N, C-alpha and C positions, 0 to 999 in steps of 0.2 A: 419137482423132480421129473426129468424127462424120461421117456421110454428108452431113448438112446443111452442115457446114463445107466439105467438099470441093466440094459443088455450088455454094456461094456463091463459092468461090475460082475455079472454072471460069467462072462467070457474070462475075465481076470481070474476068478476062482477056479474055473475049469482048466485054464491053461497053466496054473501055478507050477505044477511039476515040470512042464515043458520049459518054463522060464528058468527054473533052477538048472535044468539040463543045458540050456543055452549059456548060462553063467559059468557052469563048470567047463564047457567047451571053450569059452572065451578066455578063461584063465589057464587053460591046459598047458601051454608052453611059456608060462610066465613064472616069475619067482613066487607068485601067489597061488599057483596051481594046487589042486587037490579037490577032494569031495566037498560038495555043498552040504554042510551040516550046521548045527546050531550050538556047538561047543565053543568055548572061548577062543581056541586056536582058529577055528573056521571063521568066527566073527571077525577076528583080527585080520586074517588073510583076505577075506572078501572086502572088508572095509578098506584095507590097504590097496587092493586092486582098484576099487572105485576112486579112492583119493588120487591114485597114480594116473588114472584116466582123466580125472578132472584137472589135474595139474599139467596134463600133456606129456607126462613121462611114460605112459603106457598107451599103446594104440589098440584099438579093437575095430573090427569090421562092422559091428552092429551099429545101428543108428542110435542117436542120443535118446530118442523117444523109447526105443526098445530097452536100452540100458536103464533108463529111468523107471520103466515099468518093472523090470527085473529087480532093481534095488528096492523099489516100493514093496514088492512081494516079499523079498528076503527080509527086510527090516521088520515088517509087520509079522511075518510068520516066526521070525526069531523071537520076537516079544511074546507072541502067543504060546509057542512051544516051551520056551524057557520059563515062563510064568506058570505053566501047567494048566492054564485055563484061558478062555477068551474066545470070542467069535468075531469073524469078519462081518462088518456092517457097512452100509453105504451112508455117508454123511448126508443128511437131508436138509440141513440149515446152515446158515452162516457163510463165511468166506470160503470155506472148504467144501461147500455143497457139491456132491457128485463124486467125491473121492472116497477110496476105501479106508477104513479104520478098524482097529481092533478094540472091541468093547468087552468089558467084563474080565480083563486080565488080572484085576485085583479088586477086592471089595472097596467100594466108594472111590475108585480111581477114575479119572477122566479117560475118555477114549484115547488110544494111542494112534495118531495119524502119521503113518510113515511117509506120506507125501510131504507134509510139513517138515518132518525131520530131514528128508532127502534134500529139500530146497534150502534149508538152513545149512546143511553140509556143503551144498554147492556154493553158497555164499562165502563161508569161512574156511573151507577145506580142512577142518579139524576133525579128528576122530571123536565119536561119541557113542556109537552103537553098543560097544562092549559095556560101557558104563551104564547106559540106559537099560540094557537087558539085565545086567547084574542088579541094578536098583529094583527092577520089576520082580526079580526072583527073591530078593532079600528085603523087600519093602517093609514088611511088618517088623522085622528085626531092626532095621535101620531106624524106623520111627520109634520103636520101643527104647532103643539105646539113646536116641536123641533126647527123649523126655526123661530118661533116667539121669542123664547128665545135668538136667536143670534142677 
């Protein structure tokens, strides 16, 4: 782990509120406009905005790198907030070394890496954040119902 990675992670955590302000401003005069929040409506609007930008249907003046950073922050924070627990950590090993992730969002759950989720979304342009967050919020009940059906 490099000092630069740690410094960027600290900056990422410090600037998170500003990232959300930038996202709100970028969406302001679009069909996706509204406050940045973590309810289902906001998740759908923000994901819709991002998918529209990826598809070239929506323009934004911010750089791709800035938008990627914002979406990473939003996806991770949405998971953390809606799950009701979790902590931002810096991935220290593996292919995603140096990226931010949310640990402890559920008991015995693997860390949620919003960078990986964002990159998958860039590849297939399909929505998934609402379903991912709803899974996190309802994980124990979903698992209990699954095993009840067996």
